[in-house]
C-alpha positions as a Python dict, from the first residue, in 0.01 Angstrom:
ca = {
    (1, 'M'): (0, 0, 0),
    (2, 'D'): (295, 230, 67),
    (3, 'R'): (409, 182, -291),
    (4, 'D'): (62, 278, -418),
    (5, 'S'): (69, 587, -199),
    (6, 'H'): (409, 685, -339),
    (7, 'S'): (292, 644, -698),
    (8, 'E'): (-23, 846, -620),
    (9, 'D'): (200, 1120, -474),
    (10, 'A'): (412, 1124, -788),
    (11, 'L'): (105, 1132, -1011),
    (12, 'S'): (-66, 1409, -814),
    (13, 'T'): (258, 1611, -817),
    (14, 'M'): (281, 1576, -1196),
    (15, 'V'): (-83, 1680, -1237),
    (16, 'L'): (-38, 1981, -1012),
    (17, 'E'): (281, 2086, -1191),
    (18, 'N'): (95, 2062, -1522),
    (19, 'I'): (-186, 2280, -1385),
    (20, 'K'): (72, 2525, -1249),
    (21, 'N'): (243, 2554, -1589),
    (22, 'K'): (-90, 2606, -1764),
    (23, 'L'): (-187, 2878, -1516),
    (24, 'I'): (148, 3052, -1552),
    (25, 'H'): (113, 3041, -1929),
    (26, 'A'): (-244, 3172, -1911),
    (27, 'F'): (-146, 3460, -1682),
    (28, 'R'): (151, 3541, -1900),
    (29, 'A'): (-72, 3549, -2210),
    (30, 'T'): (-326, 3767, -2026),
    (31, 'G'): (-55, 4009, -1913),
    (32, 'E'): (87, 4037, -2264),
    (33, 'S'): (-256, 4104, -2415),
    (34, 'R'): (-308, 4394, -2170),
    (35, 'E'): (-3, 4576, -2300),
    (36, 'N'): (-67, 4882, -2512),
    (37, 'P'): (-82, 4782, -2881),
    (38, 'Q'): (114, 5094, -2974),
    (39, 'D'): (405, 4974, -2758),
    (40, 'S'): (419, 4635, -2926),
    (41, 'G'): (624, 4776, -3214),
    (42, 'S'): (886, 4936, -2993),
    (43, 'T'): (1151, 4727, -2824),
    (44, 'V'): (1226, 4972, -2543),
    (45, 'R'): (984, 5010, -2253),
    (46, 'P'): (1027, 5251, -1967),
    (47, 'V'): (1208, 5091, -1674),
    (48, 'S'): (921, 5154, -1429),
    (49, 'I'): (672, 4970, -1651),
    (50, 'G'): (913, 4678, -1691),
    (51, 'R'): (963, 4656, -1316),
    (52, 'S'): (590, 4680, -1254),
    (53, 'Y'): (524, 4401, -1503),
    (54, 'Q'): (795, 4187, -1342),
    (55, 'A'): (651, 4250, -995),
    (56, 'N'): (303, 4155, -1115),
    (57, 'E'): (442, 3840, -1276),
    (58, 'E'): (617, 3741, -952),
    (59, 'L'): (298, 3809, -756),
    (60, 'R'): (98, 3589, -993),
    (61, 'R'): (351, 3309, -960),
    (62, 'A'): (341, 3338, -582),
    (63, 'Q'): (-39, 3321, -590),
    (64, 'I'): (-28, 3016, -817),
    (65, 'D'): (229, 2847, -593),
    (66, 'G'): (13, 2922, -291),
    (67, 'A'): (-294, 2776, -461),
    (68, 'I'): (-104, 2463, -560),
    (69, 'T'): (29, 2422, -207),
    (70, 'W'): (-324, 2454, -73),
    (71, 'L'): (-452, 2198, -327),
    (72, 'R'): (-173, 1958, -236),
    (73, 'S'): (-254, 1984, 135),
    (74, 'E'): (-625, 1932, 66),
    (75, 'L'): (-551, 1624, -144),
    (76, 'L'): (-330, 1480, 129),
    (77, 'E'): (-603, 1543, 387),
    (78, 'M'): (-859, 1375, 160),
    (79, 'R'): (-629, 1074, 118),
    (80, 'S'): (-587, 1050, 494),
    (81, 'Q'): (-963, 1064, 546),
    (82, 'D'): (-1012, 805, 271),
    (83, 'L'): (-773, 565, 445),
    (84, 'Q'): (-942, 619, 781),
    (85, 'L'): (-1282, 555, 625),
    (86, 'A'): (-1158, 238, 453),
    (87, 'Q'): (-1017, 110, 784),
    (88, 'T'): (-1344, 188, 961),
    (89, 'L'): (-1548, 9, 694),
    (90, 'L'): (-1321, -297, 709),
    (91, 'G'): (-1350, -301, 1087),
    (92, 'L'): (-1729, -275, 1067),
    (93, 'N'): (-1744, -557, 813),
    (94, 'T'): (-1530, -778, 1037),
    (95, 'E'): (-1750, -699, 1337),
    (96, 'I'): (-2069, -772, 1139),
    (97, 'Q'): (-1930, -1106, 1029),
    (98, 'R'): (-1830, -1191, 1387),
    (99, 'L'): (-2175, -1100, 1519),
    (100, 'R'): (-2341, -1309, 1247),
    (101, 'R'): (-2132, -1611, 1341),
    (102, 'E'): (-2208, -1563, 1712),
    (103, 'S'): (-2581, -1511, 1664),
    (104, 'F'): (-2622, -1824, 1454),
    (105, 'G'): (-2394, -2036, 1670),
    (106, 'G'): (-2147, -2114, 1396),
    (107, 'V'): (-2418, -2224, 1151),
    (108, 'E'): (-2342, -2126, 791),
    (109, 'V'): (-2533, -1804, 723),
    (110, 'E'): (-2682, -1753, 379),
    (111, 'G'): (-2477, -1492, 194),
    (112, 'D'): (-2154, -1540, 394),
    (113, 'D'): (-1985, -1724, 111),
    (114, 'Q'): (-2045, -1430, -122),
    (115, 'Q'): (-1816, -1200, 77),
}
């Protein structure tokens, strides 16, 4: 089960990295489309605009990284809850089977062989 958990971690990391790259690309495309069309022909931008754009880009990346970190923690919490639920269900099934055996005094109960 530990091996499955490790492969799920690797898969979820790859999926989240893919989402991160898509978001970065989308924000980059959005930022470029906001630029003034008249400036697109010139290669020199004022330094303050360049710094502002760079600061906004870094802020967007930080927000994306924060969102991915939050998603990762939520997925880990969900996995933990899923494992706890599975253990609880297995324990309940075992207890039900034990109670069935006790209540019928060891007599074969119809439906036991199906589980």
